KEDRENPA-309991 format. One line per field, with one value per residue (C-alpha): residue in one letter; x, y, z. Coordinates in steps of 0.25 Angstrom, whole numbers. Layout:
KEDRENPA-309991
lumtor <- A|...
X <- X|...
Y <- Y|...
Z <- Z|...
This chain:
KEDRENPA-309991
lumtor <- M|S|V|W|Y|D|N|T|V|F|Y|H|M|Y|P|L|G|M|S|G|A|P|F|E|N|N|Q|E|E|I|V|H|R|F|E|K|L|E|K|W|L|P|H|I|R|R|L|G|C|G|A|I|Y|I|G|P|L|F|E|S|T|T|H|G|Y|D|T|R|D|Y|K|M|V|D|R|R|L|G|D|N|D|D|F|K|K|F|V|Q|K|A|H|E|L|G|M|K|I|V|V|D|G|V|F|N|H|T|G|R|E|F|F|A|F|R|D|I|Q|Q|N|R|E|H|S|R|Y|C|G|W|Y|K|G|I|N|F|G|W|N|S|P|Y|N|D|G|F|G|Y|E|A|W|R|N|C|F|E|L|V|N|L|N|L|Q|N|R|E|V|K|D|Y|L|F|D|V|I|R|F|W|I|R|E|F|D|I|D|G|I|R|L|D|C|A|D|C|L|D|F|D|F|M|K|E|M|R|W|M|T|A|N|E|K|P|D|F|W|L|M|G|E|V|I|H|G|D|Y|A|R|W|A|N|P|E|M|L|H|S|V|T|N|Y|E|L|H|K|G|L|Y|S|G|H|N|D|H|N|Y|F|E|I|A|H|T|I|R|R|Q|F|D|E|N|G|G|I|Y|R|G|R|T|L|Y|S|F|V|D|N|H|D|V|N|R|I|A|S|K|L|N|D|K|R|H|L|K|S|V|H|T|L|L|Y|T|L|P|G|N|P|S|I|Y|Y|G|S|E|W|G|I|E|G|R|K|E|N|G|G|D|P|A|L|R|P|C|L|D|L|E|E|M|E|K|N|P|P|V|D|W|L|A|D|Y|L|A|F|L|G|K|C|R|Q|E|H|P|V|M|G|E|G|R|Y|R|E|L|T|L|T|T|R|Q|Y|S|Y|A|R|I|G|D|Q|E|S|I|V|V|L|A|N|N|D|E|N|E|A|Q|M|S|V|P|L|P|V|N|A|G|R|V|V|N|L|E|T|E|E|Q|V|S|Q|D|G|G|R|V|C|M|T|V|P|A|G|G|S|I|L|L|L|L|E|H
X <- -252|-242|-232|-222|-209|-217|-214|-207|-195|-182|-171|-159|-151|-138|-138|-124|-119|-129|-130|-114|-113|-97|-94|-89|-98|-88|-96|-104|-114|-126|-126|-140|-140|-153|-159|-149|-156|-171|-168|-169|-183|-191|-180|-183|-197|-196|-189|-201|-196|-205|-194|-180|-168|-160|-148|-139|-143|-139|-128|-116|-100|-98|-105|-118|-120|-110|-120|-118|-131|-143|-152|-146|-146|-132|-129|-121|-135|-142|-151|-163|-172|-166|-170|-184|-187|-181|-189|-202|-199|-198|-210|-217|-214|-218|-206|-201|-188|-179|-166|-155|-152|-139|-141|-130|-120|-116|-104|-92|-98|-111|-113|-115|-101|-94|-98|-91|-78|-80|-83|-79|-83|-92|-102|-116|-116|-106|-118|-123|-111|-107|-93|-89|-76|-66|-55|-55|-53|-57|-51|-53|-47|-58|-54|-63|-70|-84|-91|-92|-101|-93|-80|-82|-78|-85|-99|-99|-109|-121|-127|-143|-145|-143|-156|-151|-146|-159|-167|-158|-158|-174|-175|-167|-176|-188|-181|-179|-194|-201|-190|-190|-202|-192|-199|-189|-176|-165|-156|-141|-134|-148|-141|-132|-143|-148|-163|-168|-165|-172|-184|-187|-183|-194|-204|-200|-199|-214|-220|-215|-219|-227|-221|-207|-197|-185|-175|-163|-148|-146|-136|-136|-143|-159|-166|-179|-171|-172|-184|-196|-206|-198|-187|-186|-194|-185|-169|-159|-160|-146|-147|-155|-146|-134|-144|-149|-135|-128|-140|-139|-122|-122|-135|-142|-155|-156|-148|-158|-171|-165|-164|-179|-184|-177|-182|-197|-201|-217|-213|-204|-195|-189|-191|-205|-214|-202|-197|-182|-175|-169|-158|-146|-138|-137|-127|-117|-117|-113|-123|-131|-125|-111|-114|-122|-113|-124|-129|-143|-147|-148|-164|-166|-159|-169|-178|-176|-174|-189|-196|-190|-196|-190|-190|-181|-170|-163|-149|-147|-141|-142|-155|-147|-137|-125|-113|-106|-95|-90|-77|-76|-77|-83|-97|-97|-97|-110|-115|-112|-117|-127|-133|-147|-150|-136|-140|-155|-147|-135|-138|-128|-141|-151|-163|-162|-169|-180|-182|-181|-192|-199|-198|-202|-213|-217|-215|-226|-236|-234|-232|-233|-218|-213|-224|-229|-225|-211|-212|-200|-205|-192|-178|-164|-152|-154|-169|-178|-192|-202|-214|-220|-236|-246|-261|-265|-253|-239|-225|-216|-199|-192|-177|-164|-150|-144|-137|-147|-163|-171|-184|-191|-204|-210|-223|-231|-235|-250|-260|-259|-270|-260|-244|-237|-221|-220|-209|-214|-229|-232|-243|-234|-240|-241|-242|-247|-245|-232|-223|-211|-202|-189|-181|-170|-154|-153|-168|-181|-196|-207|-220|-234|-243|-258|-267
Y <- 130|118|115|107|110|114|97|89|79|84|74|82|79|83|80|80|72|62|59|58|70|75|87|95|100|101|91|96|85|84|71|66|62|65|53|46|57|54|40|46|54|39|37|52|52|38|45|55|65|77|85|85|96|93|101|109|107|120|117|120|116|108|104|112|124|132|134|137|136|138|133|119|106|102|94|85|81|82|92|100|91|81|88|92|77|75|87|80|66|72|79|66|58|71|78|93|97|108|112|121|135|140|154|159|157|152|146|151|145|151|161|174|171|167|180|188|179|183|197|203|216|217|204|208|196|202|207|193|189|194|201|201|210|211|216|203|187|175|161|158|169|174|189|194|190|186|181|166|157|154|156|145|154|142|149|163|170|177|191|188|203|204|204|197|187|184|184|175|165|167|164|150|148|150|141|128|130|131|122|111|113|112|115|121|128|125|138|135|144|150|158|167|170|184|184|192|184|172|181|184|169|165|174|170|156|156|163|152|139|143|130|133|130|138|131|139|132|139|134|145|157|160|152|160|171|162|153|162|166|176|168|153|142|134|133|122|120|119|121|108|100|101|98|87|79|87|84|69|67|76|67|84|85|97|102|97|102|116|117|114|122|134|131|126|124|128|139|147|139|151|143|137|139|136|122|123|110|100|91|82|83|88|91|102|93|78|69|65|51|55|67|57|50|40|35|30|45|45|41|52|63|59|59|73|78|72|77|89|104|102|98|86|83|71|72|61|48|53|44|33|37|41|49|60|69|83|79|67|75|88|90|79|69|73|74|58|51|40|30|28|12|9|20|13|-1|1|14|17|18|8|14|27|31|22|32|43|38|34|50|55|47|52|67|63|57|66|80|85|78|91|100|99|108|104|102|98|86|80|82|77|78|63|63|72|71|82|82|87|91|93|94|78|72|74|68|64|63|56|55|49|52|44|32|23|22|32|33|45|49|60|69|69|84|81|72|60|50|40|39|31|28|32|22|10|15|10|17|23|23|37|40|53|59|54|44|35|29|22|29|20|26|38|35|42|40|45|47|52|57|57|68
Z <- -105|-105|-117|-118|-114|-99|-97|-105|-106|-112|-121|-125|-137|-140|-155|-160|-149|-149|-164|-165|-174|-173|-166|-176|-187|-199|-211|-221|-222|-213|-206|-202|-186|-183|-187|-174|-166|-171|-165|-151|-152|-149|-136|-131|-133|-124|-113|-111|-118|-123|-130|-135|-135|-146|-148|-153|-167|-176|-186|-177|-178|-166|-154|-159|-150|-162|-171|-186|-192|-183|-194|-198|-191|-188|-198|-190|-185|-199|-205|-203|-209|-199|-187|-193|-193|-178|-174|-180|-174|-160|-162|-167|-154|-146|-142|-144|-150|-144|-149|-146|-149|-149|-149|-141|-150|-163|-169|-177|-189|-188|-201|-193|-185|-199|-205|-193|-197|-211|-211|-197|-193|-206|-203|-201|-190|-179|-171|-170|-159|-146|-145|-159|-158|-170|-159|-154|-158|-155|-151|-166|-171|-179|-176|-169|-155|-150|-138|-138|-128|-115|-124|-134|-146|-155|-149|-154|-145|-152|-150|-147|-144|-159|-166|-178|-171|-163|-176|-182|-170|-169|-183|-180|-169|-180|-191|-180|-175|-190|-196|-185|-177|-163|-149|-141|-139|-131|-129|-128|-120|-115|-102|-113|-121|-123|-115|-126|-137|-128|-126|-141|-144|-133|-140|-154|-151|-143|-158|-165|-159|-145|-137|-141|-130|-126|-117|-112|-107|-95|-84|-74|-68|-66|-76|-75|-83|-95|-93|-92|-100|-109|-112|-111|-106|-98|-94|-92|-78|-75|-58|-58|-67|-57|-46|-52|-53|-41|-32|-34|-34|-21|-16|-14|-18|-11|-23|-33|-24|-21|-37|-39|-28|-31|-46|-45|-31|-32|-20|-28|-37|-47|-59|-56|-69|-78|-83|-84|-92|-82|-85|-80|-93|-106|-117|-108|-95|-90|-90|-77|-78|-76|-67|-57|-47|-44|-58|-48|-48|-63|-58|-48|-58|-68|-60|-55|-69|-73|-61|-56|-63|-77|-90|-89|-102|-104|-112|-121|-117|-102|-101|-102|-92|-101|-95|-101|-94|-102|-96|-104|-118|-116|-122|-131|-120|-116|-129|-134|-146|-142|-149|-145|-147|-139|-127|-126|-126|-117|-108|-97|-88|-92|-84|-86|-97|-95|-82|-90|-98|-87|-80|-95|-95|-81|-86|-97|-89|-77|-81|-67|-66|-74|-72|-56|-45|-39|-24|-16|-5|0|1|7|0|-6|-7|-13|-18|-23|-31|-45|-41|-51|-49|-53|-49|-44|-45|-31|-35|-24|-28|-19|-24|-11|-13|-4|-7|3|9|6|12|4|6|-6|-11|-14|-9|-18|-21|-28|-28|-39|-41|-57|-59|-52|-54|-39|-30|-20|-5|2|18|24|11|9|0|8|-5|-5|-16|-23|-22|-33|-36|-37|-38|-45|-37|-44|-37|-39|-34
């Protein structure tokens, strides 16, 4: 039976940045910024998105991933009632809500770590963290050492094999499901999490909410180790992310096609049957508009994002082609405050949001675009065509990364009674089971095949 996360478009919100919250949480009062975020909901729905990934949200000290209270919405954004209303409004618009689950580590202000600072060897929470050693010291001169995430000592690694820690975090997840009616969790640093912890989480959340979705942040490795019937439903497809921009910059569609062939080919792809989380940028990597050498490739990149296997995600602001590089200010440069009305009036790339809305509409009206069997049709370094094949209809995609227009002759994967250009709505003639089309420089064409 199909569930919502089998085929949907995600919108990724980093709320602390986009709402203009201060970087350091050193205030006592609650500032209600969710009203500003709620104004984005109709815009996100117009883009054709069926789900929003928003986070981090837990009360934290700085960037949001140094948690100090798991059951409290960050006071820089508002209070728990504010977020409850945000979820309700999103649900009324037909969109699911997925939040960040930061369970690999806590911040130093979390109650369990503070108890160790105060009571040292006598703290009942010494077993909650990895590597607590009172014969060492930390860069903060705590008088004891501990294991930190990637040696970032403001992030203290939790011991997820400790029963008390697991029970505490599972109680947190139940709280967020029952209190806010969230629909899923994106697990931060999933590639660092204990496998048994994730297996128990899958069982617990399925019992709490049968269609609850678990997605993990995984960069390297065999994604099937995490995305499988026992653990997570999906993981981030960083392998495809890399190919989507470098395959265009290097004029090398072989890189993208090889990735998809390896992952999803109908005759042996290692991730067949799984729906990975696809993206061209996010809160940790440079914006796609900054990565591409030729801005014309924004069209073909996003066409591939929406039509290759996986659930596509749009990172806030990238629908207008805004730029952002880590080297221009670290992570905050990727997480700017944006004014929705200003962006809609003066977008850096004036056609892109409309094109993404078109792609989102196509995904909704033609589910085969996300669910159909993938089959490669033609491939050169600069031109690429493939199909998503269903029972009643199929989609054929033609993409061109050259600086000049290209003539493409593409074999149709099925006997089609009618072929339609989805963007122009014009019928396309076929000759001997092939279509011949002129694809613009850096452009793409979507064809609907009616069987």
